[in-house]
CHARMM internal coordinates of N, CA and C (Angstrom, degrees):
IC EDIT
DIST 1 N 1 CA 1.4389
DIST 1 CA 1 C 1.5312
ANGL 1 N 1 CA 1 C 107.71
DIST 1 C 2 N 1.3048
ANGL 1 CA 1 C 2 N 117.81
DIHE 1 N 1 CA 1 C 2 N 136.32
DIST 2 N 2 CA 1.4548
ANGL 1 C 2 N 2 CA 121.47
DIHE 1 CA 1 C 2 N 2 CA -179.67
DIST 2 CA 2 C 1.5202
ANGL 2 N 2 CA 2 C 110.14
DIHE 1 C 2 N 2 CA 2 C -79.99
DIST 2 C 3 N 1.3268
ANGL 2 CA 2 C 3 N 115.11
DIHE 2 N 2 CA 2 C 3 N 141.02
DIST 3 N 3 CA 1.4689
ANGL 2 C 3 N 3 CA 121.36
DIHE 2 CA 2 C 3 N 3 CA 178.77
DIST 3 CA 3 C 1.5267
ANGL 3 N 3 CA 3 C 109.17
DIHE 2 C 3 N 3 CA 3 C -113.60
DIST 3 C 4 N 1.2989
ANGL 3 CA 3 C 4 N 115.99
DIHE 3 N 3 CA 3 C 4 N 151.99
DIST 4 N 4 CA 1.4643
ANGL 3 C 4 N 4 CA 121.06
DIHE 3 CA 3 C 4 N 4 CA 174.17
DIST 4 CA 4 C 1.5172
ANGL 4 N 4 CA 4 C 109.16
DIHE 3 C 4 N 4 CA 4 C -71.45
DIST 4 C 5 N 1.3206
ANGL 4 CA 4 C 5 N 116.44
DIHE 4 N 4 CA 4 C 5 N 156.18
DIST 5 N 5 CA 1.4565
ANGL 4 C 5 N 5 CA 119.90
DIHE 4 CA 4 C 5 N 5 CA 178.33
DIST 5 CA 5 C 1.5253
ANGL 5 N 5 CA 5 C 110.77
DIHE 4 C 5 N 5 CA 5 C -66.75
DIST 5 C 6 N 1.3156
ANGL 5 CA 5 C 6 N 115.36
DIHE 5 N 5 CA 5 C 6 N 145.86
DIST 6 N 6 CA 1.4587
ANGL 5 C 6 N 6 CA 122.16
DIHE 5 CA 5 C 6 N 6 CA 173.36
DIST 6 CA 6 C 1.5150
ANGL 6 N 6 CA 6 C 107.54
DIHE 5 C 6 N 6 CA 6 C -153.34
DIST 6 C 7 N 1.3164
ANGL 6 CA 6 C 7 N 116.11
DIHE 6 N 6 CA 6 C 7 N 161.39
DIST 7 N 7 CA 1.4555
ANGL 6 C 7 N 7 CA 122.67
DIHE 6 CA 6 C 7 N 7 CA 176.78
DIST 7 CA 7 C 1.5188
ANGL 7 N 7 CA 7 C 108.07
DIHE 6 C 7 N 7 CA 7 C -130.24
DIST 7 C 8 N 1.3393
ANGL 7 CA 7 C 8 N 115.53
DIHE 7 N 7 CA 7 C 8 N 130.78
DIST 8 N 8 CA 1.4645
ANGL 7 C 8 N 8 CA 121.61
DIHE 7 CA 7 C 8 N 8 CA 179.90
DIST 8 CA 8 C 1.5261
ANGL 8 N 8 CA 8 C 109.85
DIHE 7 C 8 N 8 CA 8 C -138.65
DIST 8 C 9 N 1.3384
ANGL 8 CA 8 C 9 N 117.84
DIHE 8 N 8 CA 8 C 9 N 149.78
DIST 9 N 9 CA 1.4641
ANGL 8 C 9 N 9 CA 120.42
DIHE 8 CA 8 C 9 N 9 CA 175.52
DIST 9 CA 9 C 1.5264
ANGL 9 N 9 CA 9 C 109.99
DIHE 8 C 9 N 9 CA 9 C -75.79
DIST 9 C 10 N 1.3248
ANGL 9 CA 9 C 10 N 115.33
DIHE 9 N 9 CA 9 C 10 N 151.56
DIST 10 N 10 CA 1.4611
ANGL 9 C 10 N 10 CA 120.67
DIHE 9 CA 9 C 10 N 10 CA 177.42
DIST 10 CA 10 C 1.5232
ANGL 10 N 10 CA 10 C 110.29
DIHE 9 C 10 N 10 CA 10 C -107.62
DIST 10 C 11 N 1.3160
ANGL 10 CA 10 C 11 N 115.59
DIHE 10 N 10 CA 10 C 11 N 179.50
DIST 11 N 11 CA 1.4661
ANGL 10 C 11 N 11 CA 119.84
DIHE 10 CA 10 C 11 N 11 CA 179.43
DIST 11 CA 11 C 1.5237
ANGL 11 N 11 CA 11 C 111.88
DIHE 10 C 11 N 11 CA 11 C -64.50
DIST 11 C 12 N 1.3332
ANGL 11 CA 11 C 12 N 117.52
DIHE 11 N 11 CA 11 C 12 N -24.35
DIST 12 N 12 CA 1.4637
ANGL 11 C 12 N 12 CA 120.01
DIHE 11 CA 11 C 12 N 12 CA 178.67
DIST 12 CA 12 C 1.5275
ANGL 12 N 12 CA 12 C 112.18
DIHE 11 C 12 N 12 CA 12 C -93.94
DIST 12 C 13 N 1.3440
ANGL 12 CA 12 C 13 N 115.57
DIHE 12 N 12 CA 12 C 13 N 16.22
DIST 13 N 13 CA 1.4693
ANGL 12 C 13 N 13 CA 123.59
DIHE 12 CA 12 C 13 N 13 CA 175.04
DIST 13 CA 13 C 1.5223
ANGL 13 N 13 CA 13 C 113.61
DIHE 12 C 13 N 13 CA 13 C 63.97
DIST 13 C 14 N 1.3198
ANGL 13 CA 13 C 14 N 116.12
DIHE 13 N 13 CA 13 C 14 N 23.86
DIST 14 N 14 CA 1.4585
ANGL 13 C 14 N 14 CA 122.14
DIHE 13 CA 13 C 14 N 14 CA 173.20
DIST 14 CA 14 C 1.5236
ANGL 14 N 14 CA 14 C 106.70
DIHE 13 C 14 N 14 CA 14 C -103.67
DIST 14 C 15 N 1.3216
ANGL 14 CA 14 C 15 N 116.82
DIHE 14 N 14 CA 14 C 15 N 136.09
DIST 15 N 15 CA 1.4556
ANGL 14 C 15 N 15 CA 120.08
DIHE 14 CA 14 C 15 N 15 CA 176.94
DIST 15 CA 15 C 1.5220
ANGL 15 N 15 CA 15 C 109.60
DIHE 14 C 15 N 15 CA 15 C -79.61
DIST 15 C 16 N 1.3204
ANGL 15 CA 15 C 16 N 115.66
DIHE 15 N 15 CA 15 C 16 N 132.21
DIST 16 N 16 CA 1.4548
ANGL 15 C 16 N 16 CA 121.76
DIHE 15 CA 15 C 16 N 16 CA 176.37
DIST 16 CA 16 C 1.5150
ANGL 16 N 16 CA 16 C 108.31
DIHE 15 C 16 N 16 CA 16 C -110.73
DIST 16 C 17 N 1.3394
ANGL 16 CA 16 C 17 N 115.51
DIHE 16 N 16 CA 16 C 17 N 132.23
DIST 17 N 17 CA 1.4620
ANGL 16 C 17 N 17 CA 121.86
DIHE 16 CA 16 C 17 N 17 CA 175.99
DIST 17 CA 17 C 1.5182
ANGL 17 N 17 CA 17 C 108.61
DIHE 16 C 17 N 17 CA 17 C -115.04
DIST 17 C 18 N 1.2916
ANGL 17 CA 17 C 18 N 115.56
DIHE 17 N 17 CA 17 C 18 N 137.34
DIST 18 N 18 CA 1.4546
ANGL 17 C 18 N 18 CA 119.75
DIHE 17 CA 17 C 18 N 18 CA 179.02
DIST 18 CA 18 C 1.5237
ANGL 18 N 18 CA 18 C 110.59
DIHE 17 C 18 N 18 CA 18 C -59.77
DIST 18 C 19 N 1.3334
ANGL 18 CA 18 C 19 N 117.50
DIHE 18 N 18 CA 18 C 19 N -32.96
DIST 19 N 19 CA 1.4719
ANGL 18 C 19 N 19 CA 120.50
DIHE 18 CA 18 C 19 N 19 CA -179.01
DIST 19 CA 19 C 1.5256
ANGL 19 N 19 CA 19 C 111.90
DIHE 18 C 19 N 19 CA 19 C -61.89
DIST 19 C 20 N 1.3461
ANGL 19 CA 19 C 20 N 117.95
DIHE 19 N 19 CA 19 C 20 N -23.01
DIST 20 N 20 CA 1.4595
ANGL 19 C 20 N 20 CA 120.43
DIHE 19 CA 19 C 20 N 20 CA 178.81
DIST 20 CA 20 C 1.5215
ANGL 20 N 20 CA 20 C 112.22
DIHE 19 C 20 N 20 CA 20 C -74.98
DIST 20 C 21 N 1.3187
ANGL 20 CA 20 C 21 N 117.15
DIHE 20 N 20 CA 20 C 21 N -7.23
DIST 21 N 21 CA 1.4620
ANGL 20 C 21 N 21 CA 121.42
DIHE 20 CA 20 C 21 N 21 CA 179.52
DIST 21 CA 21 C 1.5283
ANGL 21 N 21 CA 21 C 111.53
DIHE 20 C 21 N 21 CA 21 C -111.93
DIST 21 C 22 N 1.3278
ANGL 21 CA 21 C 22 N 116.81
DIHE 21 N 21 CA 21 C 22 N 19.99
DIST 22 N 22 CA 1.4696
ANGL 21 C 22 N 22 CA 119.78
DIHE 21 CA 21 C 22 N 22 CA 178.38
DIST 22 CA 22 C 1.5245
ANGL 22 N 22 CA 22 C 109.45
DIHE 21 C 22 N 22 CA 22 C -56.79
DIST 22 C 23 N 1.3129
ANGL 22 CA 22 C 23 N 115.88
DIHE 22 N 22 CA 22 C 23 N 137.61
DIST 23 N 23 CA 1.4566
ANGL 22 C 23 N 23 CA 121.19
DIHE 22 CA 22 C 23 N 23 CA -179.38
DIST 23 CA 23 C 1.5162
ANGL 23 N 23 CA 23 C 113.42
DIHE 22 C 23 N 23 CA 23 C 87.22
DIST 23 C 24 N 1.3277
ANGL 23 CA 23 C 24 N 117.42
DIHE 23 N 23 CA 23 C 24 N -4.02
DIST 24 N 24 CA 1.4584
ANGL 23 C 24 N 24 CA 122.06
DIHE 23 CA 23 C 24 N 24 CA 178.12
DIST 24 CA 24 C 1.5225
ANGL 24 N 24 CA 24 C 109.11
DIHE 23 C 24 N 24 CA 24 C -114.73
DIST 24 C 25 N 1.3040
ANGL 24 CA 24 C 25 N 115.06
DIHE 24 N 24 CA 24 C 25 N 157.95
DIST 25 N 25 CA 1.4538
ANGL 24 C 25 N 25 CA 119.33
DIHE 24 CA 24 C 25 N 25 CA 171.01
DIST 25 CA 25 C 1.5222
ANGL 25 N 25 CA 25 C 108.18
DIHE 24 C 25 N 25 CA 25 C -84.39
DIST 25 C 26 N 1.3087
ANGL 25 CA 25 C 26 N 116.43
DIHE 25 N 25 CA 25 C 26 N 134.63
DIST 26 N 26 CA 1.4552
ANGL 25 C 26 N 26 CA 121.89
DIHE 25 CA 25 C 26 N 26 CA 177.33
DIST 26 CA 26 C 1.5266
ANGL 26 N 26 CA 26 C 107.52
DIHE 25 C 26 N 26 CA 26 C -126.74
DIST 26 C 27 N 1.3190
ANGL 26 CA 26 C 27 N 115.63
DIHE 26 N 26 CA 26 C 27 N 124.28
DIST 27 N 27 CA 1.4555
ANGL 26 C 27 N 27 CA 121.35
DIHE 26 CA 26 C 27 N 27 CA 176.40
DIST 27 CA 27 C 1.5216
ANGL 27 N 27 CA 27 C 106.91
DIHE 26 C 27 N 27 CA 27 C -96.49
DIST 27 C 28 N 1.3113
ANGL 27 CA 27 C 28 N 116.68
DIHE 27 N 27 CA 27 C 28 N 117.35
DIST 28 N 28 CA 1.4575
ANGL 27 C 28 N 28 CA 121.98
DIHE 27 CA 27 C 28 N 28 CA 177.71
DIST 28 CA 28 C 1.5178
ANGL 28 N 28 CA 28 C 108.19
DIHE 27 C 28 N 28 CA 28 C -103.70
DIST 28 C 29 N 1.3210
ANGL 28 CA 28 C 29 N 115.90
DIHE 28 N 28 CA 28 C 29 N 126.03
DIST 29 N 29 CA 1.4633
ANGL 28 C 29 N 29 CA 117.70
DIHE 28 CA 28 C 29 N 29 CA 171.09
DIST 29 CA 29 C 1.5161
ANGL 29 N 29 CA 29 C 108.05
DIHE 28 C 29 N 29 CA 29 C -125.88
DIST 29 C 30 N 1.2885
ANGL 29 CA 29 C 30 N 114.70
DIHE 29 N 29 CA 29 C 30 N 138.34
DIST 30 N 30 CA 1.4570
ANGL 29 C 30 N 30 CA 122.55
DIHE 29 CA 29 C 30 N 30 CA -175.48
DIST 30 CA 30 C 1.5221
ANGL 30 N 30 CA 30 C 108.34
DIHE 29 C 30 N 30 CA 30 C -110.96
DIST 30 C 31 N 1.3140
ANGL 30 CA 30 C 31 N 115.63
DIHE 30 N 30 CA 30 C 31 N 135.61
DIST 31 N 31 CA 1.4643
ANGL 30 C 31 N 31 CA 120.12
DIHE 30 CA 30 C 31 N 31 CA 178.00
DIST 31 CA 31 C 1.5197
ANGL 31 N 31 CA 31 C 108.96
DIHE 30 C 31 N 31 CA 31 C -136.94
DIST 31 C 32 N 1.3354
ANGL 31 CA 31 C 32 N 117.54
DIHE 31 N 31 CA 31 C 32 N 148.48
DIST 32 N 32 CA 1.4589
ANGL 31 C 32 N 32 CA 120.00
DIHE 31 CA 31 C 32 N 32 CA -172.02
DIST 32 CA 32 C 1.5222
ANGL 32 N 32 CA 32 C 115.96
DIHE 31 C 32 N 32 CA 32 C -75.99
DIST 32 C 33 N 1.3393
ANGL 32 CA 32 C 33 N 118.47
DIHE 32 N 32 CA 32 C 33 N -32.02
DIST 33 N 33 CA 1.4612
ANGL 32 C 33 N 33 CA 118.45
DIHE 32 CA 32 C 33 N 33 CA -173.95
DIST 33 CA 33 C 1.5272
ANGL 33 N 33 CA 33 C 110.22
DIHE 32 C 33 N 33 CA 33 C -158.96
DIST 33 C 34 N 1.3293
ANGL 33 CA 33 C 34 N 115.87
DIHE 33 N 33 CA 33 C 34 N 140.40
DIST 34 N 34 CA 1.4673
ANGL 33 C 34 N 34 CA 121.15
DIHE 33 CA 33 C 34 N 34 CA 177.10
DIST 34 CA 34 C 1.5221
ANGL 34 N 34 CA 34 C 111.41
DIHE 33 C 34 N 34 CA 34 C -65.99
DIST 34 C 35 N 1.3163
ANGL 34 CA 34 C 35 N 114.30
DIHE 34 N 34 CA 34 C 35 N 145.98
DIST 35 N 35 CA 1.4667
ANGL 34 C 35 N 35 CA 123.18
DIHE 34 CA 34 C 35 N 35 CA 169.59
DIST 35 CA 35 C 1.5353
ANGL 35 N 35 CA 35 C 114.23
DIHE 34 C 35 N 35 CA 35 C 61.21
DIST 35 C 36 N 1.3188
ANGL 35 CA 35 C 36 N 116.17
DIHE 35 N 35 CA 35 C 36 N 36.01
DIST 36 N 36 CA 1.4627
ANGL 35 C 36 N 36 CA 120.10
DIHE 35 CA 35 C 36 N 36 CA 171.35
DIST 36 CA 36 C 1.5253
ANGL 36 N 36 CA 36 C 107.32
DIHE 35 C 36 N 36 CA 36 C -107.89
DIST 36 C 37 N 1.3242
ANGL 36 CA 36 C 37 N 119.07
DIHE 36 N 36 CA 36 C 37 N 155.81
DIST 37 N 37 CA 1.4665
ANGL 36 C 37 N 37 CA 120.60
DIHE 36 CA 36 C 37 N 37 CA -174.38
DIST 37 CA 37 C 1.5359
ANGL 37 N 37 CA 37 C 114.10
DIHE 36 C 37 N 37 CA 37 C -55.06
DIST 37 C 38 N 1.3147
ANGL 37 CA 37 C 38 N 117.39
DIHE 37 N 37 CA 37 C 38 N -48.46
DIST 38 N 38 CA 1.4667
ANGL 37 C 38 N 38 CA 119.79
DIHE 37 CA 37 C 38 N 38 CA -178.53
DIST 38 CA 38 C 1.5158
ANGL 38 N 38 CA 38 C 112.73
DIHE 37 C 38 N 38 CA 38 C -65.57
DIST 38 C 39 N 1.3188
ANGL 38 CA 38 C 39 N 116.04
DIHE 38 N 38 CA 38 C 39 N -41.93
DIST 39 N 39 CA 1.4664
ANGL 38 C 39 N 39 CA 120.31
DIHE 38 CA 38 C 39 N 39 CA -179.75
DIST 39 CA 39 C 1.5218
ANGL 39 N 39 CA 39 C 111.11
DIHE 38 C 39 N 39 CA 39 C -68.18
DIST 39 C 40 N 1.3205
ANGL 39 CA 39 C 40 N 117.07
DIHE 39 N 39 CA 39 C 40 N -35.80
DIST 40 N 40 CA 1.4560
ANGL 39 C 40 N 40 CA 120.81
DIHE 39 CA 39 C 40 N 40 CA 178.21
DIST 40 CA 40 C 1.5235
ANGL 40 N 40 CA 40 C 110.18
DIHE 39 C 40 N 40 CA 40 C -64.90
DIST 40 C 41 N 1.3251
ANGL 40 CA 40 C 41 N 117.13
DIHE 40 N 40 CA 40 C 41 N -43.54
DIST 41 N 41 CA 1.4674
ANGL 40 C 41 N 41 CA 120.96
DIHE 40 CA 40 C 41 N 41 CA 177.93
DIST 41 CA 41 C 1.5245
ANGL 41 N 41 CA 41 C 110.12
DIHE 40 C 41 N 41 CA 41 C -61.03
DIST 41 C 42 N 1.3314
ANGL 41 CA 41 C 42 N 116.64
DIHE 41 N 41 CA 41 C 42 N -44.81
DIST 42 N 42 CA 1.4622
ANGL 41 C 42 N 42 CA 120.77
DIHE 41 CA 41 C 42 N 42 CA 179.43
DIST 42 CA 42 C 1.5291
ANGL 42 N 42 CA 42 C 110.84
DIHE 41 C 42 N 42 CA 42 C -61.43
DIST 42 C 43 N 1.3248
ANGL 42 CA 42 C 43 N 117.19
DIHE 42 N 42 CA 42 C 43 N -49.11
DIST 43 N 43 CA 1.4638
ANGL 42 C 43 N 43 CA 121.24
DIHE 42 CA 42 C 43 N 43 CA -178.86
DIST 43 CA 43 C 1.5229
ANGL 43 N 43 CA 43 C 111.19
DIHE 42 C 43 N 43 CA 43 C -62.51
DIST 43 C 44 N 1.3268
ANGL 43 CA 43 C 44 N 117.27
DIHE 43 N 43 CA 43 C 44 N -40.39
DIST 44 N 44 CA 1.4668
ANGL 43 C 44 N 44 CA 120.67
DIHE 43 CA 43 C 44 N 44 CA 179.08
DIST 44 CA 44 C 1.5236
ANGL 44 N 44 CA 44 C 110.96
DIHE 43 C 44 N 44 CA 44 C -64.56
DIST 44 C 45 N 1.3196
ANGL 44 CA 44 C 45 N 117.40
DIHE 44 N 44 CA 44 C 45 N -33.66
DIST 45 N 45 CA 1.4588
ANGL 44 C 45 N 45 CA 120.69
DIHE 44 CA 44 C 45 N 45 CA 176.61
DIST 45 CA 45 C 1.5176
ANGL 45 N 45 CA 45 C 111.15
DIHE 44 C 45 N 45 CA 45 C -61.90
DIST 45 C 46 N 1.3276
ANGL 45 CA 45 C 46 N 117.01
DIHE 45 N 45 CA 45 C 46 N -43.32
DIST 46 N 46 CA 1.4644
ANGL 45 C 46 N 46 CA 120.12
DIHE 45 CA 45 C 46 N 46 CA 176.57
DIST 46 CA 46 C 1.5277
ANGL 46 N 46 CA 46 C 110.84
DIHE 45 C 46 N 46 CA 46 C -68.51
DIST 46 C 47 N 1.3165
ANGL 46 CA 46 C 47 N 117.75
DIHE 46 N 46 CA 46 C 47 N -40.38
DIST 47 N 47 CA 1.4649
ANGL 46 C 47 N 47 CA 121.44
DIHE 46 CA 46 C 47 N 47 CA 178.12
DIST 47 CA 47 C 1.5258
ANGL 47 N 47 CA 47 C 110.77
DIHE 46 C 47 N 47 CA 47 C -60.41
DIST 47 C 48 N 1.3214
ANGL 47 CA 47 C 48 N 116.71
DIHE 47 N 47 CA 47 C 48 N -44.51
DIST 48 N 48 CA 1.4622
ANGL 47 C 48 N 48 CA 121.16
DIHE 47 CA 47 C 48 N 48 CA -177.27
DIST 48 CA 48 C 1.5201
ANGL 48 N 48 CA 48 C 112.65
DIHE 47 C 48 N 48 CA 48 C -65.14
DIST 48 C 49 N 1.3189
ANGL 48 CA 48 C 49 N 117.65
DIHE 48 N 48 CA 48 C 49 N -26.20
DIST 49 N 49 CA 1.4739
ANGL 48 C 49 N 49 CA 122.41
DIHE 48 CA 48 C 49 N 49 CA 179.49
DIST 49 CA 49 C 1.5246
ANGL 49 N 49 CA 49 C 112.22
DIHE 48 C 49 N 49 CA 49 C -104.26
DIST 49 C 50 N 1.3385
ANGL 49 CA 49 C 50 N 117.73
DIHE 49 N 49 CA 49 C 50 N 9.37
DIST 50 N 50 CA 1.4566
ANGL 49 C 50 N 50 CA 121.27
DIHE 49 CA 49 C 50 N 50 CA -173.76
DIST 50 CA 50 C 1.5283
ANGL 50 N 50 CA 50 C 112.63
DIHE 49 C 50 N 50 CA 50 C -59.14
DIST 50 C 51 N 1.3292
ANGL 50 CA 50 C 51 N 117.68
DIHE 50 N 50 CA 50 C 51 N -40.45
DIST 51 N 51 CA 1.4640
ANGL 50 C 51 N 51 CA 119.72
DIHE 50 CA 50 C 51 N 51 CA 179.18
DIST 51 CA 51 C 1.5261
ANGL 51 N 51 CA 51 C 111.56
DIHE 50 C 51 N 51 CA 51 C -61.33
DIST 51 C 52 N 1.3243
ANGL 51 CA 51 C 52 N 117.11
DIHE 51 N 51 CA 51 C 52 N -37.17
DIST 52 N 52 CA 1.4576
ANGL 51 C 52 N 52 CA 120.86
DIHE 51 CA 51 C 52 N 52 CA 176.95
DIST 52 CA 52 C 1.5293
ANGL 52 N 52 CA 52 C 110.66
DIHE 51 C 52 N 52 CA 52 C -66.02
DIST 52 C 53 N 1.3277
ANGL 52 CA 52 C 53 N 117.13
DIHE 52 N 52 CA 52 C 53 N -43.12
DIST 53 N 53 CA 1.4619
ANGL 52 C 53 N 53 CA 119.68
DIHE 52 CA 52 C 53 N 53 CA 176.97
DIST 53 CA 53 C 1.5295
ANGL 53 N 53 CA 53 C 110.49
DIHE 52 C 53 N 53 CA 53 C -59.42
DIST 53 C 54 N 1.3384
ANGL 53 CA 53 C 54 N 117.34
DIHE 53 N 53 CA 53 C 54 N -41.45
DIST 54 N 54 CA 1.4629
ANGL 53 C 54 N 54 CA 121.01
DIHE 53 CA 53 C 54 N 54 CA 179.15
DIST 54 CA 54 C 1.5234
ANGL 54 N 54 CA 54 C 110.77
DIHE 53 C 54 N 54 CA 54 C -63.40
DIST 54 C 55 N 1.3326
ANGL 54 CA 54 C 55 N 116.94
DIHE 54 N 54 CA 54 C 55 N -43.76
DIST 55 N 55 CA 1.4696
ANGL 54 C 55 N 55 CA 120.63
DIHE 54 CA 54 C 55 N 55 CA 178.50
DIST 55 CA 55 C 1.5231
ANGL 55 N 55 CA 55 C 110.41
DIHE 54 C 55 N 55 CA 55 C -58.71
DIST 55 C 56 N 1.3191
ANGL 55 CA 55 C 56 N 116.06
DIHE 55 N 55 CA 55 C 56 N -37.98
DIST 56 N 56 CA 1.4655
ANGL 55 C 56 N 56 CA 121.12
DIHE 55 CA 55 C 56 N 56 CA 179.72
DIST 56 CA 56 C 1.5219
ANGL 56 N 56 CA 56 C 112.88
DIHE 55 C 56 N 56 CA 56 C -80.66
DIST 56 C 57 N 1.3313
ANGL 56 CA 56 C 57 N 116.87
DIHE 56 N 56 CA 56 C 57 N -1.58
DIST 57 N 57 CA 1.4591
ANGL 56 C 57 N 57 CA 121.58
DIHE 56 CA 56 C 57 N 57 CA 177.44
DIST 57 CA 57 C 1.5132
ANGL 57 N 57 CA 57 C 114.60
DIHE 56 C 57 N 57 CA 57 C 79.64
DIST 57 C 58 N 1.3257
ANGL 57 CA 57 C 58 N 116.60
DIHE 57 N 57 CA 57 C 58 N 24.10
DIST 58 N 58 CA 1.4638
ANGL 57 C 58 N 58 CA 120.39
DIHE 57 CA 57 C 58 N 58 CA -177.32
DIST 58 CA 58 C 1.5257
ANGL 58 N 58 CA 58 C 111.24
DIHE 57 C 58 N 58 CA 58 C -104.98
DIST 58 C 59 N 1.3225
ANGL 58 CA 58 C 59 N 114.86
DIHE 58 N 58 CA 58 C 59 N 145.49
DIST 59 N 59 CA 1.4563
ANGL 58 C 59 N 59 CA 121.63
DIHE 58 CA 58 C 59 N 59 CA 170.52
DIST 59 CA 59 C 1.5240
ANGL 59 N 59 CA 59 C 107.45
DIHE 58 C 59 N 59 CA 59 C -97.79
DIST 59 C 60 N 1.3240
ANGL 59 CA 59 C 60 N 117.09
DIHE 59 N 59 CA 59 C 60 N 148.77
DIST 60 N 60 CA 1.4594
ANGL 59 C 60 N 60 CA 121.31
DIHE 59 CA 59 C 60 N 60 CA 179.44
DIST 60 CA 60 C 1.5224
ANGL 60 N 60 CA 60 C 107.85
DIHE 59 C 60 N 60 CA 60 C -119.76
DIST 60 C 61 N 1.3148
ANGL 60 CA 60 C 61 N 115.99
DIHE 60 N 60 CA 60 C 61 N 124.34
DIST 61 N 61 CA 1.4609
ANGL 60 C 61 N 61 CA 121.86
DIHE 60 CA 60 C 61 N 61 CA 179.63
DIST 61 CA 61 C 1.5191
ANGL 61 N 61 CA 61 C 109.19
DIHE 60 C 61 N 61 CA 61 C -122.57
DIST 61 C 62 N 1.3111
ANGL 61 CA 61 C 62 N 116.71
DIHE 61 N 61 CA 61 C 62 N 125.85
DIST 62 N 62 CA 1.4562
ANGL 61 C 62 N 62 CA 121.97
DIHE 61 CA 61 C 62 N 62 CA 172.52
DIST 62 CA 62 C 1.5148
ANGL 62 N 62 CA 62 C 109.04
DIHE 61 C 62 N 62 CA 62 C -98.66
DIST 62 C 63 N 1.3190
ANGL 62 CA 62 C 63 N 117.02
DIHE 62 N 62 CA 62 C 63 N 133.18
DIST 63 N 63 CA 1.4620
ANGL 62 C 63 N 63 CA 121.68
DIHE 62 CA 62 C 63 N 63 CA -174.90
DIST 63 CA 63 C 1.5234
ANGL 63 N 63 CA 63 C 109.73
DIHE 62 C 63 N 63 CA 63 C -126.02
DIST 63 C 64 N 1.3300
ANGL 63 CA 63 C 64 N 114.79
DIHE 63 N 63 CA 63 C 64 N 130.14
DIST 64 N 64 CA 1.4546
ANGL 63 C 64 N 64 CA 121.48
DIHE 63 CA 63 C 64 N 64 CA 178.08
DIST 64 CA 64 C 1.5203
ANGL 64 N 64 CA 64 C 108.15
DIHE 63 C 64 N 64 CA 64 C -148.01
DIST 64 C 65 N 1.3123
ANGL 64 CA 64 C 65 N 116.14
DIHE 64 N 64 CA 64 C 65 N 169.45
DIST 65 N 65 CA 1.4636
ANGL 64 C 65 N 65 CA 119.23
DIHE 64 CA 64 C 65 N 65 CA -177.13
DIST 65 CA 65 C 1.5250
ANGL 65 N 65 CA 65 C 113.42
DIHE 64 C 65 N 65 CA 65 C -93.58
DIST 65 C 66 N 1.3132
ANGL 65 CA 65 C 66 N 119.19
DIHE 65 N 65 CA 65 C 66 N 8.59
DIST 66 N 66 CA 1.4610
ANGL 65 C 66 N 66 CA 121.54
DIHE 65 CA 65 C 66 N 66 CA 177.86
DIST 66 CA 66 C 1.5230
ANGL 66 N 66 CA 66 C 111.78
DIHE 65 C 66 N 66 CA 66 C -73.16
DIST 66 C 67 N 1.3259
ANGL 66 CA 66 C 67 N 115.93
DIHE 66 N 66 CA 66 C 67 N 179.03
DIST 67 N 67 CA 1.4681
ANGL 66 C 67 N 67 CA 119.47
DIHE 66 CA 66 C 67 N 67 CA 179.18
DIST 67 CA 67 C 1.5321
ANGL 67 N 67 CA 67 C 110.85
DIHE 66 C 67 N 67 CA 67 C -92.60
DIST 67 C 68 N 1.3285
ANGL 67 CA 67 C 68 N 116.24
DIHE 67 N 67 CA 67 C 68 N 168.69
DIST 68 N 68 CA 1.4659
ANGL 67 C 68 N 68 CA 121.41
DIHE 67 CA 67 C 68 N 68 CA -175.92
DIST 68 CA 68 C 1.5217
ANGL 68 N 68 CA 68 C 112.79
DIHE 67 C 68 N 68 CA 68 C -58.68
DIST 68 C 69 N 1.3248
ANGL 68 CA 68 C 69 N 118.16
DIHE 68 N 68 CA 68 C 69 N -40.34
DIST 69 N 69 CA 1.4634
ANGL 68 C 69 N 69 CA 121.28
DIHE 68 CA 68 C 69 N 69 CA -179.96
DIST 69 CA 69 C 1.5254
ANGL 69 N 69 CA 69 C 110.83
DIHE 68 C 69 N 69 CA 69 C -63.79
DIST 69 C 70 N 1.3119
ANGL 69 CA 69 C 70 N 117.12
DIHE 69 N 69 CA 69 C 70 N -43.99
DIST 70 N 70 CA 1.4608
ANGL 69 C 70 N 70 CA 121.84
DIHE 69 CA 69 C 70 N 70 CA 177.81
DIST 70 CA 70 C 1.5220
ANGL 70 N 70 CA 70 C 110.98
DIHE 69 C 70 N 70 CA 70 C -61.51
DIST 70 C 71 N 1.3374
ANGL 70 CA 70 C 71 N 117.05
DIHE 70 N 70 CA 70 C 71 N -42.54
DIST 71 N 71 CA 1.4704
ANGL 70 C 71 N 71 CA 121.13
DIHE 70 CA 70 C 71 N 71 CA 178.70
DIST 71 CA 71 C 1.5230
ANGL 71 N 71 CA 71 C 111.10
DIHE 70 C 71 N 71 CA 71 C -63.81
DIST 71 C 72 N 1.3273
ANGL 71 CA 71 C 72 N 116.30
DIHE 71 N 71 CA 71 C 72 N -41.52
DIST 72 N 72 CA 1.4625
ANGL 71 C 72 N 72 CA 120.37
DIHE 71 CA 71 C 72 N 72 CA -179.34
DIST 72 CA 72 C 1.5267
ANGL 72 N 72 CA 72 C 110.67
DIHE 71 C 72 N 72 CA 72 C -63.93
DIST 72 C 73 N 1.3146
ANGL 72 CA 72 C 73 N 117.09
DIHE 72 N 72 CA 72 C 73 N -45.03
DIST 73 N 73 CA 1.4626
ANGL 72 C 73 N 73 CA 120.70
DIHE 72 CA 72 C 73 N 73 CA 178.41
DIST 73 CA 73 C 1.5264
ANGL 73 N 73 CA 73 C 110.61
DIHE 72 C 73 N 73 CA 73 C -63.05
DIST 73 C 74 N 1.3214
ANGL 73 CA 73 C 74 N 117.77
DIHE 73 N 73 CA 73 C 74 N -39.05
DIST 74 N 74 CA 1.4511
ANGL 73 C 74 N 74 CA 122.38
DIHE 73 CA 73 C 74 N 74 CA 178.42
DIST 74 CA 74 C 1.5267
ANGL 74 N 74 CA 74 C 110.24
DIHE 73 C 74 N 74 CA 74 C -64.82
DIST 74 C 75 N 1.3257
ANGL 74 CA 74 C 75 N 116.78
DIHE 74 N 74 CA 74 C 75 N -43.91
DIST 75 N 75 CA 1.4650
ANGL 74 C 75 N 75 CA 121.08
DIHE 74 CA 74 C 75 N 75 CA -179.60
DIST 75 CA 75 C 1.5238
ANGL 75 N 75 CA 75 C 111.79
DIHE 74 C 75 N 75 CA 75 C -63.72
DIST 75 C 76 N 1.3238
ANGL 75 CA 75 C 76 N 115.45
DIHE 75 N 75 CA 75 C 76 N -38.39
DIST 76 N 76 CA 1.4727
ANGL 75 C 76 N 76 CA 118.89
DIHE 75 CA 75 C 76 N 76 CA 179.79
DIST 76 CA 76 C 1.5132
ANGL 76 N 76 CA 76 C 110.68
DIHE 75 C 76 N 76 CA 76 C -70.63
END
COOR INIT
IC SEED 1 N 1 CA 1 C
IC BUILD
């Protein structure tokens, strides 16, 4: 499904725009809060299949309303 362009900051404080990934597959997954049991299971599912997504040429972006520090701690 096609998504409209948007720009969001990442954990490394770089802004990512969907338009910069034109021509690539981008998997967007949305989660409500960092470091909660359900969100951790969801994120780990994407992490565990990340090599397959790379082989298929897809980028994986997790999106939540937390702040960059919270996202970084969750990712680590």
